[in-house]
C-alpha positions in Angstrom: 227.3 181.0 167.1 225.8 183.4 169.2 226.9 183.8 172.9 225.9 186.6 175.3 228.9 188.3 176.4 229.1 190.0 179.8 227.3 193.1 180.6 230.2 195.3 181.0 228.7 198.4 182.2 225.2 200.3 182.6 224.3 203.9 181.5 223.5 206.6 184.7 220.6 208.3 183.5 217.8 210.0 185.3 215.1 208.3 187.3 212.4 209.2 185.1 213.6 207.7 181.8 215.4 204.6 182.5 213.9 201.6 181.8 213.6 199.5 184.8 212.5 196.5 183.4 214.4 193.2 183.7 215.8 191.3 181.1 213.8 188.1 179.9 216.5 185.2 179.6 215.2 182.3 178.2 217.9 180.4 176.4 221.2 182.3 178.2 221.7 183.2 181.5 221.8 187.2 182.7 224.9 188.8 182.0 226.7 189.7 185.0 227.4 193.6 185.5 230.5 195.2 185.8 231.0 198.3 187.8 231.8 201.2 186.0 235.0 202.6 186.7 234.7 206.2 189.4 236.5 209.2 189.1 239.0 210.0 191.1 238.8 212.1 194.6 241.6 214.4 192.9 239.9 214.5 189.6 236.4 214.9 191.6 237.9 217.9 193.5 239.1 219.6 190.5 235.7 220.1 189.2 233.1 223.4 190.2 230.2 222.5 192.6 228.1 224.0 190.0 229.6 221.9 187.0 227.8 219.3 185.3 229.0 215.8 186.3 231.0 214.3 183.3 228.3 212.1 181.3 229.4 208.3 181.6 230.6 206.5 178.3 227.9 203.9 177.1 228.0 200.2 177.8 228.9 197.7 175.3 226.3 195.3 176.8 226.5 192.2 174.2 229.3 190.6 172.0 228.2 188.1 169.6 231.2 185.7 167.7 230.6 185.6 164.3 233.0 184.2 161.3 234.1 188.0 160.6 235.0 188.6 164.3 233.5 189.3 167.1 230.5 191.7 166.9 229.9 194.6 169.7 226.7 196.0 170.7 227.0 199.7 172.5 223.1 200.8 172.9 223.1 204.8 173.1 219.6 206.1 173.0 216.0 205.3 171.3 217.2 204.3 168.1 220.9 204.5 168.2 223.2 201.9 169.1 226.7 201.3 167.8 228.0 198.1 166.2 231.4 196.9 166.1 233.2 194.5 164.4 237.1 193.8 162.3 237.9 197.1 163.6 235.2 198.9 162.0 232.7 201.2 164.1 229.0 201.4 162.5 226.6 203.7 163.9 222.4 203.5 163.2 220.7 206.8 163.6 223.0 209.0 165.6 221.3 211.3 167.5 222.4 214.5 169.5 219.7 215.1 172.1 219.9 212.3 175.2 223.2 210.2 173.4 226.7 210.5 174.6 229.1 209.3 172.5 231.9 210.1 175.4 234.7 207.5 175.1 233.5 205.8 172.0 235.3 206.0 168.3 234.6 208.1 165.6 232.1 206.4 162.6 233.4 204.3 159.7 229.8 203.8 158.6 226.6 205.9 159.8 223.3 204.4 158.6 220.3 206.6 158.6 217.1 204.9 158.8 214.4 207.9 157.8 214.0 211.7 157.9 212.4 211.9 161.4 214.8 214.1 163.8 215.1 211.3 166.4 216.7 209.2 163.4 218.5 212.0 160.9 220.1 214.2 163.1 222.8 216.5 161.3 224.0 217.2 165.1 224.5 213.9 165.8 225.9 213.1 162.7 228.5 215.8 163.4 229.1 213.7 166.7 230.2 211.0 165.0 231.7 212.0 161.9 235.2 211.8 160.5 236.7 212.6 157.2 236.2 209.2 155.3 232.5 208.3 157.3 230.4 206.4 154.5 226.6 207.3 155.4 224.2 205.1 154.1 220.7 206.3 153.5 217.5 206.3 151.6 216.6 208.9 148.8 214.6 210.8 151.4 217.3 211.3 153.6 220.0 211.8 150.7 217.7 214.6 149.8 218.0 216.8 153.0 221.3 215.5 154.0 223.8 214.1 151.6 224.7 210.4 151.9 227.6 208.2 150.5 225.7 205.7 149.3 221.9 205.6 148.7 219.6 202.6 148.9 216.3 201.8 148.3 213.7 199.3 150.1 215.2 195.8 148.5 218.8 196.8 147.3 221.7 194.8 148.3 225.2 196.5 148.8 228.9 194.6 149.5 230.9 196.9 151.9 234.1 194.3 151.9 233.4 193.7 155.8 230.0 193.3 156.1 227.0 193.6 153.4 223.4 195.0 153.8 219.7 195.0 152.5 217.9 197.8 152.9 214.5 196.2 154.4 211.0 198.6 153.6 209.5 200.1 156.8 206.7 201.9 157.0 203.4 202.2 158.8 200.2 200.0 157.4 197.3 201.8 159.3 198.7 204.4 161.7 199.5 208.0 160.9 198.4 211.5 162.7 194.8 211.9 159.9 192.8 209.8 158.1 194.4 208.7 154.8 198.1 210.0 156.4 200.4 207.8 157.7 203.7 208.6 159.8 205.9 206.7 157.3 204.8 206.0 154.4 206.3 203.2 152.3 209.3 203.5 150.4 210.8 206.7 152.2 212.9 205.0 155.0 215.1 202.0 155.2 215.2 198.7 158.0 218.7 197.0 157.6 219.4 193.5 157.6 223.4 193.7 158.3 225.1 190.3 157.6 228.7 189.6 159.5 230.6 186.6 157.8 227.2 184.0 158.4 225.5 186.4 161.2 222.4 188.2 160.4 221.4 191.1 162.5 218.4 192.9 161.2 217.0 196.6 162.6 213.5 197.6 161.7 213.8 201.4 161.8 210.3 202.7 162.3 207.6 200.4 161.5 204.5 198.6 161.8 204.0 194.8 161.3 204.5 194.4 157.5 204.7 191.6 155.3 208.4 192.6 154.7 209.1 192.0 158.5 207.5 188.6 158.5 209.0 187.4 155.6 212.3 188.0 157.0 214.7 184.3 157.5 217.4 183.3 159.0 218.0 186.5 161.3 220.3 185.9 164.6 219.8 189.6 165.9 216.7 191.5 165.7 216.7 195.0 167.1 212.6 195.6 166.8 210.4 199.1 167.4 207.6 199.7 169.5 205.9 203.1 170.6 202.6 204.8 169.9 201.1 206.2 168.2 204.4 206.2 165.6 205.0 202.0 164.8 203.1 199.7 166.9 202.8 198.3 170.7 204.5 195.6 171.8 202.2 192.9 171.4 201.9 193.6 167.6 206.0 193.7 167.2 205.5 190.1 169.2 203.4 189.0 166.3 206.5 189.8 163.7 209.0 188.3 166.1 206.5 185.1 166.4 206.6 184.8 162.5 210.3 185.1 161.5 211.8 183.9 164.7 215.3 185.6 165.5 217.0 183.9 167.9 218.0 187.1 169.8 215.7 190.0 170.3 216.5 193.6 171.2 213.2 195.7 171.8 214.2 199.5 171.1 212.5 202.9 170.3 210.3 201.6 172.9 209.5 204.6 175.1 206.7 204.4 176.6 206.3 200.7 176.0 205.5 198.1 178.5 207.9 195.2 177.7 206.2 192.7 180.0 203.4 192.8 177.2 206.4 192.1 174.8 207.5 188.8 176.5 204.0 187.8 176.8 203.1 187.6 173.6 206.1 186.2 172.4 205.8 182.6 172.4 208.0 180.3 174.0 208.0 177.8 171.5 209.6 180.0 169.2 212.7 180.4 171.3 213.4 184.0 170.8 215.9 185.3 173.6 214.6 188.7 174.7 217.2 191.0 176.0 216.5 194.3 177.7 219.0 197.0 177.5 219.0 200.3 178.7 218.1 202.8 176.2 217.0 205.6 178.1 
């Protein structure tokens, strides 16, 4: 059911923040790169020399065939992404800082995972929201930024074109001080989206929890990794080696060495690792 699509474009980001690691292609060839359309000379001449250059539109990097229609992925920044299927635009954790939404559709659905500013951001929400946008969030987010649908850990909801299960995301041991965790169990949600028969997992901020290890039949997984807030790549790999998604996108990984992830994911599990430009 899953196929890799061509990488239509690359995000143009400053060299100090771009992830320059190469893609792992264990079961599919590396996508070819299509050039980004350049601004015409006339348009360039009309821009004042001291004006900031226009931001490029984020790229659709991967498309998966599902029984609900083609599912496309646009990495935007850090934990922010856009999923598009059956004419619907689904944003996860839209934020303002560091994110470009130029050329992208307004949100039909927004899923927020946690109360931290790199996930719950009213300014980012305002950039993608329209009058009928459905906002889905855990109770802790709803208390601060009103949601249309509130989901607790373990709950499921049918959105007609797709279904979603809220999965616990939390720290087991890491926190700012002894006895205090960065993410308490029950506060935030990871999400499993089901598009037809295709299951897509977005981890949110979490360590390698029993709930992640218990996931079944995951086709595509977005798994976080960054210290001190979540987990290192090797720990993320230990969970991946247990639930064995077919395709793994490391995200929320600023400062992490993705080579450590690739080295720790067991080849016999046939997990294809796809590195994309989140920064």
